[in-house]
C-alpha positions as CSV (number, residue, x, y, z in Angstrom):
1,X,83.8,156.7,67.2
2,X,82.8,157.5,70.4
3,X,82.0,154.0,71.9
4,X,85.2,152.7,70.9
5,X,86.3,155.5,73.1
6,X,84.6,155.1,76.1
7,X,84.8,151.0,75.7
8,X,88.5,151.7,75.7
9,X,88.6,153.9,78.8
10,X,86.5,151.0,80.3
11,X,88.4,148.6,79.9
12,X,91.8,150.3,80.4
13,X,90.2,151.2,84.7
14,X,89.2,147.8,84.6
15,X,92.4,146.1,83.7
16,X,93.9,148.7,86.7
17,X,91.3,147.4,88.9
18,X,92.1,143.8,89.0
19,X,95.6,144.8,90.1
20,X,94.2,146.1,93.5
21,X,93.5,143.8,96.6
22,X,91.3,144.7,99.6
23,X,93.1,144.4,102.5
24,X,90.3,144.3,105.3
25,X,90.8,145.8,109.1
26,X,92.9,143.6,111.3
27,X,94.2,143.6,114.8
28,X,97.9,143.2,115.7
29,X,100.1,141.4,118.5
30,X,99.8,144.5,120.1
31,X,96.4,145.3,120.0
32,X,96.6,147.9,117.6
33,X,93.8,148.0,115.1
34,X,94.9,148.6,111.1
35,X,92.1,150.2,109.3
36,X,91.2,148.6,105.9
37,X,93.3,149.2,103.1
38,X,94.3,148.9,99.2
39,X,97.6,147.1,98.2
40,X,99.5,146.3,95.1
41,X,98.9,142.5,93.9
42,X,101.6,139.9,95.3
43,X,103.6,139.0,92.0
44,X,107.1,138.1,93.3
45,X,108.4,141.7,91.7
46,X,109.3,144.2,94.1
47,X,109.8,147.1,91.6
48,X,106.3,147.3,90.4
49,X,104.9,147.8,94.5
50,X,103.4,151.1,95.5
51,X,106.0,151.6,97.9
52,X,109.0,151.8,95.4
53,X,110.7,154.8,94.5
54,X,109.6,155.9,91.2
55,X,105.7,154.6,91.9
56,X,103.1,157.0,92.9
57,X,100.2,155.1,95.3
58,X,97.0,156.1,93.5
59,X,95.3,156.2,96.7
60,X,97.8,158.3,99.0
61,X,99.3,159.9,96.4
62,X,102.0,159.0,97.9
63,X,105.6,158.5,95.9
64,X,107.8,155.0,97.0
65,X,110.6,155.6,99.0
66,X,112.4,152.2,98.8
67,X,114.9,151.4,96.0
68,X,114.4,148.3,93.9
69,X,117.4,146.5,95.2
70,X,115.7,146.8,98.4
71,X,115.2,143.4,100.1
72,X,112.4,145.2,102.1
73,X,109.9,142.4,101.6
74,X,112.0,139.6,102.5
75,X,112.3,138.0,99.4
């Protein structure tokens, strides 16, 4: 029973890990350096992004501020 529970926990952790994308650091046109960070995997759906109200960024703990109907991503 304990092995099954451990397997389920590892499986759930690995599934959530695949939903994140690592972004390398880069320089903007104005010379500002952007630190490496993680973001949610792009999928064309704005309601499941970390910046949407009701969602929380698991790395920073910040809650989303964009409304689901807000077209802040240019789609």
